[in-house]
MARDREN-369462 format. One record per residue: x, y, z of N, C-alpha, C, O in turn. Coordinates in steps of 0.2 Angstrom, whole numbers, plus 5000, padded with zeros to 4 digits. Atoms other than C-alpha are relative to their C-alpha. Layout:
REM MARDREN-369462
XYZXYZXYZXYZ;...
//
This chain:
REM MARDREN-369462
500050024993507250354870499449965002499549915006;500650044998505450304872499949934997499649895000;500150065004505550164859500349945004500049895005;499750054996506750064870499649985006499549925008;500350014994505750084885499349974999499049935003;500650035002504150044876500049925000499649885002;499950075001504849874872500149965007499849915008;499950044993505449834890499450005004499349955008;500650004996503849884898499549954998499249925002;500550055003502749774887500349935001499949885001;499850074999503849624890500249995007500649945009;499850014993504049644909499749945003499249915000;500250064997503749494920499349995002499049945001;500750014998502049524927499549984994499049954996;500450035005501349474910499949935000499449904999;500050074999501849304914499849985007499549925008;500250024993501449314932499249995000499049955003;500750005001499649354928499849954995499949974989;500150055004499149194920499350014995498850024998;500650005005497949204904500049934997500549894997;500150075003497249044896500350014993500550064991;499750015007497848984879499550024994499750014989;500549985006496349054869500350054996500750104998;499749955004496849154854499650054998499050044997;500449955003496249314848500049994993500449974989;500250015007495449304831500450044995500550024989;499749955004496449444824500749974998501249975002;499450025002497849374814500550054997500350104994;499549955002499449474811500649974998500949925000;499350025003501049454801500550035005500550095006;499549984995502549454813500650024996501250004998;499449995004503749534800500250075000500750094998;499849935000503649724803499750035006499350015009;500349974994503349854816499350024999498950025004;500749985001501749914808499549955002499049965005;500450054998500949744810499949995007499449975010;500050014993501449734828499650055004499350035008;500449944997500749904832499249984999498850005003;500750025002499149844823499749955005499149955006;500350054995499049694834499850035007499350015009;500249974993499049804850499450044999499050055004;500549965001497849914842499349965000498849985003;500650045000496549774839500049965007499449945009;500050034994497049704856499650045005499350025010;500449964996496249854864499349995000499049984995;500750015000494549824871499849935000499249925001;500250075000494549634869499949975007500249995011;500250034993493749544883500249935000500249905006;499750075000494449374878500750005003501050055003;499350014997496149304885500550014995500450014989;499549985004497749354878500549944998500649905003;499550055002498849234868500750025002501050074998;499349974998500549254877500549994994501050034994;499650015005501449184862500050054995500550084993;500149945004500749314850500350065003500650105000;499949944996500949444863500850015000501050074998;499349994999502849414866500350004993500850044992;499749995007503149394847500050074998500450104995;500149935002502449564844500550055004500850105001;499649964996503449634859500750004997501150054996;499350015003505049564851500150044994500650064992;500049975007504649634834500150085002500450114998;499949934999504449814842500750015003501050065002;499349994998506149784851500550004994501050044995;499650005005506949754835500150074996500550084992;500049945003506449924829500250065005499950125003;499949944995507050024844500450054997500450114999;499649955002508350114834499650054995499850114995;500449965005507050184821499550055004499350105001;500549964996505950254836499349994998499149954993;500850015001504050274837499750075000500050125003;500349945001502950414832499550015006499449975010;500549984994501750504845499449964999499249945004;500650045001500250414837500149935002499749905005;499950074998501050244839500149995007499949945010;499950014993501550274857499350015003499249975008;500750004997499750324861499749944999499349925004;500350075001499150164853500349955005499949915008;499750054996500350064863499850015008499649965011;500249984993499950154880499349985001499149965006;500750015000498150144876499849925001499449905005;500150074999498249954874500349985007500049935010;499750024993499349944890499550015005499449975010;500549994995497950024900499449955000499249935005;500650045001496549924893500149935002499649895002;499950074997497349754898500250005007500549965010;500050004992497249814916500850005002500949975008;499350004998499149854917500050055007500550045011;500049964994498649984930500049965007500349985012;500050044994498249844943500749975001500949965007;499350034999500049774940500450055003500850035007;499649954997500749944944499850015008500250025012;500349994993499549974959500249955005500349975011;499950054995499849814967500849975000501049925003;499350015001501749814963500249934998500649905001;499950065003501749664952500550014994500649964991;499549995006502949744939500550045003500550075008;499449954998504549844939499850074999499750094993;500349945000503950014943500550054996500350104993;499549965004505650094936499949994993499950044989;500150005007505250024919499350034998499350074993;500649965002503450094919500150075001499950114997;499849934999504150254926500350034994500350104993;499649975006505150274910499550034995499750084991;500649975004503450324901499650055004499150075001;500449954996502950444914499850064996499250084997;500249945004503050594902499549984995499050034994;500550025005502050504889499349995003498850004999;500750004997500550474901499750065000499150065000;500349945000500250654901499750024994499250064993;500349995006499850654883499349975000498949994996;500750035000498350544887499550045003498950035003;500549954997497550684897499650034995499150064997;500449975005496950754881499549964997499149984993;500550045003495950604877499549985006499749965011;500550004995494350614887499949935003499949925009;500150074997494050424889500649975003500549925007;499450034997495850384894500350055006500750035009;499749954995496150534906500049975007500449985010;500050034994495550444921500549955002500849945007;499550064999496650294918500750045000501250015004;499349975000498150414914500150035007500750035010;499949974994497850514930500249955006500649965010;499850054995497850354941500749974999501049975004;499350025001499450294933500550055002501050035005;499649944998500250464935500050005008500650015011;500150004993499650464953500449955003500749965009;499650064998500450294956500850015000501249995004;499349995001502150344949500350065002500950065002;499749934999502350524954500549995006500349975012;499549994994503850564966500150085000500050114995;499949935000504250744971500550034995500450084992;499649985005505650754959499750014993499950044988;500450005007504350724944499650075000499450084994;500549945000503350884949500450064997500850095001;499849945003503751024937499450054998498950024997;500549955002502751184933499749984994499049994993;500350025007502451134915499649945000499249944996;500550064999501750964920499450025003498949995002;500649974996500551054932499650044994499050034995;500449965005500051164917499749954995499149974993;500450055005499651004906499449985004498949975000;500650024996498450954920499550055000498950044999;500549945000497651124921499750014993499150034992;500350005007497451124902499549954999499049964995;500550055000496550964903499450025003498950005001;500649974997495351044915499750054996499150054996;500449955004495051184903499749974994499249994992;500350035006494651064889499449965002498949974999;500550044998493550944899499650025006499149995008;500249984994493151044914500349965006500749925005;499750034994493651004932499749935002499149925002;500250064999493550824936500349975007500850005009;499750034993493850714952500749984999501149985003;499350035001495350624944500550054999501150055002;499549955001496250784939500150045006500750065008;500049974993495850864956500449965004500949995008;499650044995496650714965500750004998501150005002;499350005002498150724954500350075002500950075004;499849934997498350914958500150005007500650035010;499950014993498150874976500649975002500949995007;499450034998499550754976500650044998501150055002;499549965001500650874967500150065005500650085007;499949944995500251014980500349975006500650015010;499750034994500650894994500849995000501150005005;499350005001502350874987500450074999500950085002;499749945001502751044980499450064999499250074994;500649955000501351174985500250064996499750094994;499949945004502251314976499949994993499950044989;500150015007501951234959499350004998499149994993;500750015001500051214961499650065003499850095008;500449944997498651344963499849995007499649935009;500250004992498151384981499349975000499149945006;500750025000496351344977499849934999499349914999;500150075001496651164974499849975007500149975012;500350034994495651064987500149925000500249894994;499950075000495850884993499449964998498849994999;500650045002494750744987500149935001500749915002;500050074999494350564991500349964994500049974989;499750045005495450454981499649944997499649934991;500450055002494250314981499450024995499249994991;500549975005492950424973500350034994500050024988;499749975006494150504961500149944995500149954989;499850055004494650334954499649945001499849885000;500550054999493050234957499949954994499849894994;500150035006492950184939500649964998500549924993;499450035002494650114938500249945005500049945011;499850054996495249944945499549955001499449935007;500550054999493849824942500349935001500049885003;499750074998495149674943500450005006500849965007;499649994994495849734959500049945005500549925008;500050064996495249574968500449954998500749915002;499650055003496149464956500850025002501249985004;499449984998497749564959500250005007500849985009;499950014993497549564977500249935002500749915006;499950074999497549374977500749984997501149955000;499350015002499149374966500550035004501050005005;499549974996500049494977500149965007500649955009;499950044994499649384993500449944999500749925003;499650065002500349234984500750024999501149985002;499349985000501949324980500350025006500850005008;499749984994502149394997500149945004500549945008;499950074996501949215004500649974998500949935002;499450045003503349154993500750045001501250024999;499449964999504549304996500150035007499850085009;499949984993505249325013500350075001500250105006;499649945000506349475009499650064996499950114995;500349955004504949575000499950065003499850115000;500149944996504749695014500550064998500450124999;499449955001506449775009499950034993500250094992;500049975007505949804991499350034998499250064993;500749985002504049834991499950085001500350115004;500149925001503450014987499750035007499349995010;500249974994503150135001499450054997499550084992;500649965002501450225000500050065005499950045011;500049944995501450405008499350034999498950024994;500649965000499950515012499449955000498949974997;500550055000498850355015499450025004498949995004;500649984995497750445028499550054997499150075000;500449945002496950575016499349974998498850014998;500750035002495450455011499549995006499049985004;500450014994494750445029499550055000499650114999;500549955000493050525031500050035007500250005012;500049964994492750655044499350005003498849994999;500750004997491250675056499750074998499150074997;500249945002491150855051500450034995501050014995;499649965005491750975038500450055004500250095007;499649964996493251055045500750014996500949974992;499349995003494951125040500549975004501149985002;499650024996495751045054500449934997500049904994;499750065003497050905050499849945003499549945009;500250064997496650725053500549985005501050015007;499650034994497350615067500749994998501250005001;499450015002498750565056500150044993499850024988;500149955005499050715044500549984994500949934995;499650015005499850705027500750035000500850085004;499349975000501750735024500050074997499750094992;500149935002501950925023500750035002501050015008;499449964998503451045023499950074999499550094995;500049935000503751225026500750025000501150025004;499349975001505351305019499950084999499550104995;499949935001505751485021500650024996501150004997;499449985004506851575008500049964994499749914993;499950045006507451514992500449945001500849935006;499650074999508051334990500750014998501149965000;499350005003509651394981500550025006501150015006;499549974995510351474997500049965007500349975012;499950054994510151325009500749975000501049964995;499350024999511751265016500149934997500649914993;499950075002511451085012499349974998498849975003;500750025002509951015002499949925003500349885001;500250074998509150865011499549974996499150004993;500550035003508050735004499350005003499349985010;500750004997506150735007499949925001500049884997;500150074999505550575015499549974995499549914993;500550025005504150565002500349984993500049964989;499750025006505450544988500149935000500349904994;499750075000505850364993499449955000498949965003;500650045001504750224987500249935003499849885003;499850074997505750074995500450015006500750065007;499649994994506450045012500850004999501150035002;499350005002508150005004500350074998500850095001;499749935002508350174996499950055006500350095007;500149964994507650255012500649995005500950045007;499450014995509050175023500650034997501150045001;499449985003510350225011500150085001500750105002;500049924999509950415014499750025007499550075007;500449994993509350395032500350065004500050105007;499749944997510650525038500050074997500250124999;500149945004510150655025499350014998499150034993;500850005001508250665027499850075003500050095008;500349944998507250825029499349985003498949955000;500650024997505950795042499450044999499450104998;500649965001504150845039499850045006500150035012;500149954995503350985049499749965006499849985012;500450044995502150865059500349935001500249894996;499750064999503050715066499549945000499749884998;500650055000501350625067499949974993499749914992;500150025007501350615048500449944998500349904993;499550065001502750485049499749935002499949885000;500350064998501550355057499649974994499349924995;500450035005500750325040500249934998499849894996;499850065003501850175035500649975004500950015009;499450034996503250065041500750044999501150045003;499449965001504550175033500050065005500650085007;500149944996503950325043500249985007500550015011;499850034993504050215059500749995001501050005006;499350014999505750165055500450075001500950075005;499749944999506250345053499950035008500450055011;500149984993505450385070500549965005500749995010;499650044996506350245078500850025001501150025006;499349995000508150285073500250074998500850094998;499849935001508050475069500450035005500950075004;499749974994508450535086499550035005498950035004;500449984994507850615102499650064998499050075000;500349945001507350785094499349984996498850014998;500650025003506050705082499549965005498949975005;500450044995505450585096499650055005499150035007;500349954995505150735108499450034996498850044999;500649975004504050825094499449954999498949975000;500550055001503150665091499649995006499049985006;500350014994502750635109499550065002499050045004;500449954999502050805111499450004996498850014998;500650005004500950795096499549945001498949945001;500450064999500450615100499550015006498949995005;500449994994499850655117499450044999498850035001;500649955001498750805112499549974995498949994995;500550035005498050705097499649955004499049955003;500450054997497550565108499550035005498950015006;500449974996496850675121499450034997498850034999;500549975004495850775108499549954997498949964997;500450055003495250615100499549965005499049945003;500350054996494750505115499750035007499350015010;500249984994494550615130499650075000499350085005;500549955001493750775124499349984998499249944994;500750025001491850775124499850014993499549984990;500249985006491650865108500649984994500850034991;499550025004492950765098499750004993499249974992;500350005007492750795079500449954996500449954989;499750065004493750635074499549944999499249935004;500450065001492850495066500249945003500849935005;499850074997492850315073500649974996501049944999;499450035004493950265058500650035001501150005001;499449974999495150395061500349985007500949975008;499750024993495350345080500349934999500849925002;499850075001495450165075500750004996501249964998;499450005004496850205062500650035004501150015004;499549974995497750315075500349955005500949945005;499850054995497850175088500449944996500949924999;499750055004498350045074500750024999501249984999;499349985002499850155069500450005006501049995006;499649994994500350185087500249935002500849925005;499950074999500249995090500649984996501149944998;499550025004501349965075500750035002501250005001;499449974998502650095081500349965007500949955007;499850034994502750015099500349934998500849915001;499850075001502849835092500750004995501149964996;499349995004504249895079500650015005501149995004;499549984995505249975093500149955006500649955009;500050044994504849835106500150045006500550025010;500049954994504549975118499450045001499150064996;500649954999503150075126500250075000500850095001;499949935000502950255124499750045006499150025007;500349974994502750355140499450044999498950035003;500649965001501450475133499449964999498849985000;500550045001500450335127499749965007499149955008;500150034994500550255144499650055005499150035008;500449954996499950415152499350014997498850015001;500750005003498450425140499649945002499049955004;500450064998497950245144499850005008499349985009;500249994993498050285163499450055001499050045005;500549964999496850425160499349984996498849994998;500550025004495750335147499649935003499049925002;500250064998495550165156499450015005498949975004;500650004995494350225170499350024997498850025000;500649985004493150295157499849964994499349974991;500050055006493350155144499449955001499349935007;500650044999491750055141500249924999499849885000;499750075001492849895137499849974994499949924992;500250025006492049885120500450034994500650004990;499749965005492650025109500849994999501149995004;499350005001494349995101500449955005500949955006;499750044995494649845112500649964998501149955001;499450045002495849745101500650055000501150025002;499449955000496949905099500250015007500850025009;499949984993496849945118500449945003500949955007;499750064997497349765122500749984997501149955000;499350015003498849775110500550065003501150055003;499649944997499449945118500249985008500750005010;499950014993499249885136500749955002501049975007;499450044999500649745135500750045000501250025002;499449955000501949895132499950055004500450105004;500149944995501350005146500650015004500949965006;499449984995502750095156499750025006499250055007;500249994994502650115174500650015005501149985003;499449994995503750165189500049955006500549935008;500150044995503050065203499449954999498949974995;500650055001501849915205499450035003498850025000;500649974997500650015216499750054995499150064994;500249965005500550145202499649964995499149984992;500350045005500250015189499349975003498849974999;500750034998498849935200499550055001498950034999;500549954999497950095204499750024994499150034993;500249965007497950165186499749954995499349964991;500150055005497850005176499649935002499149925000;500350074999497549835184499450005004499049955003;500650004997496149885195499450014995498949984996;500549995005495149945180499949934996499449914994;500050075004495649775171499649955004499249915001;500450054996494949675186499350014999498949974999;500749995001493349765185499749984993499149954993;500250025007493149735166500049935000499549904997;500050075000493649555169499449975003499149925000;500550034996492349515182499350014996498849974997;500649985003490949605172499949984992499449994989;500050025007491349535154499849934999499849895003;500150075002490949385144500649965000501249985001;499450044999492049235144500550014994501150004995;499549995005492849285127500450065002501050065001;499649944998493349455134500549985006501050005006;499550034995494049365150500649974997501149984999;499550035003495049255139500550054997501150044997;499549955003495749405129500450045005500950065004;499649964995496249495145500549955003501149985004;499450054998497249335151500550004994501150004996;499550005005498049335134500450075000501050074999;499749935000498449525135500550005006501150035005;499650004994499149505152500649954999501249975002;499450055001500249355147500550044995501150034996;499549965004501049465133500350055004500950075003;499749954996501349605146500549975004501150005004;499450034996502349485157500549974996501149984998;499450025005503249415142500450064998501050054998;499649945002503749585137500450025006501050045005;499649984994504349625155500649965000501249985002;499450044999505449475155500450004994501150004995;499650025006506049445137500350074998500850074994;499749945003506249635133500350045005500950065005;499749954995506449745148500549975004501050005005;499550044996507349625159500649984997501149994999;499550025004508349565146500550054997501150054997;499749945001508849735140500450035006501050055005;499749974994509349785157500649955002501249985004;499450054999510449625159500550014995501150014997;499549995006511249655142500350075000500750094996;499849935000511449845146499950034993500350074990;500249975007510549885129499650065001499150065005;500449944999509850065127499349994997499249954992;500650005003508050085123500050054994500450104994;500049975006507650155106499650075000499850124996;500449945000506350285110500250055006500150035012;499849954995507050445120500549975004500650005010;499550034996508350325127499649995007500049995012;500450014994506950295140500149945004500149885001;499950064996507350175154499550005005499350045009;500550024995506050095165500350005006500949995007;499750004993506250115183500249935002500049884999;499750074998507249975192499549965003499549905002;500550044997505749925201499549964995499349904997;500450035004504749875186500249944997499849904994;499850065003505849735181500349965006500749915005;499850044994506249665199499649945001499049944998;500450064999505749495204499450015004498949985003;500549994996504649565217499450034996498850014997;500549975004503649665205499749954995499149954994;500250055004503549525193499649955003499049935001;500550044996502849415206499450035002498949995002;500749974998501549535211499650004994499049994994;500450005006500949555193499849934998499249924996;500250075001500949365191499549985005499049945003;500550024995500049345207499350034998498850004999;500649975003498749465200499649964995499049954995;500250045006498549365184499749935003499249915001;500250064997498449205195499350015003498949965003;500749994997496949275205499550014995498949994996;500550005005496049325189499949944997499349924996;500150065003496249155182499649965005499149925003;500450044995495549075199499350035000498849995000;500649975000494149205198499649984994499049964994;500350015006493749175180499749925000499249914997;500250075000493748985182499449985005499049935004;500650014995492548995197499450034997498850004997;500649975003491349115187499849964994499249954993;500150045006491449015171500249935000500649914997;499850074999491448835177499949964994499449974990;500150055006491748705163500250044994500150004989;499849975007492348835150500749994998501250015002;499450025002493748765141500550064996501150054996;499649955003494248925132500450045005501050055004;499749974994494649015148500549965003501149985005;499650044997495448865155500649994996501249984999;499550015005496548845140500550065001501150055001;499549945000497249025141500350005007500950025007;499749994993497549015160500549955000501149965003;499550065000498448845158500650024996501250014997;499549975005499448925143500450055004501050055003;499649954997499949065154500549975005501149995005;499550034995500748955168500549964996501149954999;499550035003501548855155500650044997501250034997;499649955003502349005147500550035006501150035005;499649974995502949075164500549955003501149975004;499550054998503748905169500650004995501249994997;499550015005504748905153500450065000501150065000;499649944999505349085155500450015006500950035006;499650004994505849065173500649954999501149975002;499450055001506948915167500550044995501150034996;499649975005507649015152500450055002501050065001;499649944997508149175161500249995007500550045010;499850024993508549085177499850055005500250085009;500349954996507349195187500049965007499849905008;500050034993507449165206499250005003499150045008;500749994998505549145207499649934998499949904993;500450065002504249005206499250025000498950035005;500749985001502549045199499649944999499549914993;500450065000501448895203499350014998499050065000;500750005002499748855196499650015007499849975012;500550004994498348905209499649935000499549904995;500450064999497248765215499450004995499249944992;500549995005495848825203500249974993499849934990;499750035006496948775188500149935001500049894996;499850074999497648615195499449955000499449904997;500650054999495948535200499550014995499149964994;500450005006495048595185500349954995499949924991;499750055004496248485176499949935002499849894998;500150074997496048335188499349984999499149924997;500750025000494148345187499750024993499150024992;500349985007494048395168499749944997499949884998;500350055004493048295156500449994994500249954989;499550005006494448325143500749975002501050005006;499450034998495948215145500650044998501150035001;499449965002497048335135500250055005500850065007;499949954994496848465149500349975006500849995009;499750044995497248335162500749984999501149995003;499350015002498748285153500550065000501050055002;499649945000499348465151500250025007500750045009;499949984993499148495170500549955003501049975007;499550054997500148335174500750014997501150015001;499349985003501548385162500350065004500950065005;499849944996501648555171500249985007500750015009;499850024993501648475188500749965000501149975004;499450045000503048355183500650054998501150035001;499449955001504048505176500250035006500850055007;499949964993503848595193500549955004501049985007;499750054996504548435201500749994998501249995002;499350025002506048395190500450064996501050054994;499649955003506548565182500050065005500550085007;500049944996505948715192500349995007500750025010;499850014994506248635209500849995000501150015005;499350025001507948565204500450074999501050085002;499749945002508448735197500150055006500650085008;500049964994507948835213500549975005500850015009;499650034995508848705224500750014998501150025003;499349995002510448735214500250075002500850095003;499949934999510248925217500050015008500150065010;500050004993510148885236499350035003499350075008;500749974998508248945237499549955002498949975002;500550054998507448785243499650035006499050025006;500449984994506948865260499650064998499050075001;500449945002506349025252499349984997498850014998;500650025003505048925242499749935003499549895000;500250064997504648795255499249995000499049935000;500850015001502748835254499849974993499449934993;500250035007502748805235500249925000499949894997;499850075000503648635238499549965004499349915001;500550044996502348585251499450004996499149944996;500650005005500948635239500149954995499649924993;499950045005501648545225500049925002499749884999;500050074997501848385236499249985001499049934999;500750014999499948405240499749994993499249944993;500350015006499448425222500249934997499749894995;499850075003500448265216499749955004499549905001;500350054996499748165231499349994998499149944998;500750015002497948205226500049964993499549924992;500050035006498348155208500149925000499849884997;499850085000499147985213499449975004499249915002;500550044996497747945226499450004996499049954997;500650015004496347985214500149964994499649914993;499950035006497047915198500349935000500149884996;499650075000498147765203499849965006499649905006;500150044993497847715222499349995002499149955006;500750004999495947745222499950015008499549975011;500049994993496147815240499950085001500150115006;500049935000495647995236499650035007499850085009;500449984994494348005251500349965006500249995012;499850034994495147875262500650035003500750035009;499549964998496747975263500050074998500550104996;500149935002496048145261500450055004500650105001;499549954997497148225274500750004997501050054999;499450005003498648185264500050054994500650074992;500149965006498048295250499850075001499850095007;500249934999497348475247499350004999498950045003;500749985002495648475239499549965004499050005005;500550034996494748345249500150005008499849975012;499850004993495548385266499550025005499449995010;500549974996494148485273499349984998498850015000;500650035002492748385265499749965005500049925008;500350034994491448335278499949924998499849904992;500150075001491248145280499349994998499149944994;500750015002489348165278499950014992499649974989;500050005007489648215260500349944996500049924991;499750065002490748065257499549945000499549904996;500550054999489347955264499550014995499249964992;500649995005488048035252500349984993499949954989;499750025007489248005237500049935000499949904994;499950075000489447825242499349974999499349914997;500750035001487547795240499949994992499549954990;500050005007487847825221500549964996500549934991;499450035003489547755218500549985005500450005011;499450014995491147685226500450065000500750074995;499749934999491847855232500749994998500950034994;499350005001493647805232500249984993500850004990;499950025006493547725215499750044994499850024988;500449965005492547855206500550044995500350054989;499549965004494147955200500649964997501149994995;499450045002495347805196500050004992499550024989;499949995008496047795178499449964997499249984991;500450045004494847655173499350035000498950024996;500749974999493247755179500050074999499450104999;500049935001493747935176499750024994499849994988;500449985006492548025165500450034994500150034988;499649975005493948105155500349944995500449954990;499750065004494647935150499549944998499749904995;500550055002493047835148499949994993499849934991;500150015007492947865129500649954998500449914993;499450055002494647775127499949935003500049884999;500150074998494147635138499449974997499449914995;500550035004492547615129500249984993499949924991;499750025007493447605112500349935001500249894996;499750064999494447465119499549945002499649895000;500550054997493047375128499549984994499249924995;500450025005492047375112500349954995500049924991;499650055005493347265103499849935002499849915008;500350074998492647085102500549965003500449915007;499550044998494347015106500150025008500349975012;499849974993494647125122499350015004498850025001;500549994996493447135136500150055006500650045009;499949954995493247285147500049985007500550005011;500050034993492847185163500749975002500849965007;499450044999494447085161500650055001501250025002;499549954999495547245162500350005007499950015011;499749994993496747245176500450065000500450104995;499649944999497847385182500550014995500650074993;499549995005499247355171499850014993500150054989;500349985007498147355155499850075000499950104995;500249935000497447515160500650055000500650104996;499449965000499147595164500350004993500650054990;499750005006499747535147499650044995499950074990;500549965004498247605138500150075000500250114995;500049934999498347775146500750024998500850084995;499349985002500247775143500150014992500550054990;500049995008499947755124499750064998500050094993;500349945002498747895123500350075004500450125000;499849944996499348015137500649985005500449975011;499550024996501047975143500250055006500550035011;499949954995501148135154499649985006499949995012;500350024994499848065166500349955003500449955009;499650064997500747905169500650025003500950005008;499449984997502347995171500050045006500450035011;500149964994501648105185499849955006500149955011;500350044994500747975195500549945002500449905007;499550054999502247855194500650025002501149995004;499449974998503547975199500150005008499649995011;499850004993504447985216499950085002500450125000;500149934998503748155223500350015006500649975010;499649984994504448255237499749975007500049995012;
//
């Protein structure tokens, strides 16, 4: 049985995926019998030069032709030894080969435990391939015998620890956990190469997530702040069964038995849940189980999750390391994003944590949790979350200010695209069938939240004048809101505040001016028209008037050159004292300072044309300027030439 599998494993696809150069190994071999082919692999062991794929495949084909005659134990050891020495471990670990084919030799890898120099490689390979069904008492005995021969080692202890996590009744009780990185530190010197190969394969396989291997118990290697017997933030998969397995009514499958999402989904209705639901946060497969398993598991998870968060972040004498806390938040973020829904106990934790948070620790994860926060009323949200965010915004750097605007943009996007849309479609929520309060998705609540973000944008642009990072994020937020209002036909109008509009008008960057003009034109021809069809023109009369003032200022400044002469028709210069205008006139012609030809954001384009020997800058008339700007920034021309309200 082993001879057929030997042939198939050596000719599996990864040998061709991992490219070797065409240099030949000096060892010549006659390709006419099994003995010479095995001799080829024996000499191949330990070679540092590249493998000739033609000779390699020829030897494999020769071995396949002798499948009926079988292989001796020594021959199998030779082949497996060569397999390990050409770094096949990396192909298995990074899932670049067919694991089922490799698993066919699972039993033979235990033979290598008796060879001291190969024991660590064999343990790593067994560790990668083991499933709960593979663990039998006599296999545990083989590992224990290897420890008797060579003494206790890290790699055998790691293997016994894995066996114990699957079937503790088969392993001695005094087996202790060990860090996997330390146990297999000498293995995997080519991992960086295989990581690059794996990333290239993942980039070209869109459906790979359904077939890639699931790795369980991934939280065992995290270091602790103190030596303790307490479980980590995300414990390993563990089961407790009372009584004999023979007398159970129906035998369910352990979640750790499954190595692919496809196989897990096939048996999803016949799963035996682990003792601690938090252990399912280890990977995407566990998150999938949490999402669709049902209310009972989700209630258990909520209880354990809140107490773990409280113990890790709110207790003064927390014995969780920074890495454990970071990993815990990352997995909770993955769960919420997978479900597209917030978890109530996580929102409660955030409400308690925000007022003592320094704004620096775990910032990325906190900013990814906040967009999914659940709340009952806007006043509750404001008191517990938004007021703390405002304080952090005012006291932070411009990079943090920009991150806060991005986070709040996602929050509003989730409210509209997920919560409001689910309510309209009458779709149930996946976690505990939890339904947000009606108020959290009403137009009034959305407007209050958007107004809060608008005030933050105005405050930030005032504090960080001339900063284009913050200006970009602020402008991007209002572009998104305008699009969502049109798509979901919301009876609301979230208009840019003056700080955003006039930062665009007075910007030294023509791209930002063009984006502001485009959004104003959208307000005029899309938003206003849609609200008028809904019969809401009178409700938004103030927004209509403000839009008219904005467009008037743009036209008077950029086209008509009458920004100060007709200042009462606009918004920004209306209350400007005449004394200031007279002082400005001492240095330049005030009304012409912001026209298209003289605007500092557009001067580089005018200068490029003016430097042309055929064209002359002084000879430019108004039509030439309009044509030039229309070529580079048509949105500006579209706004200042439109018929406004």
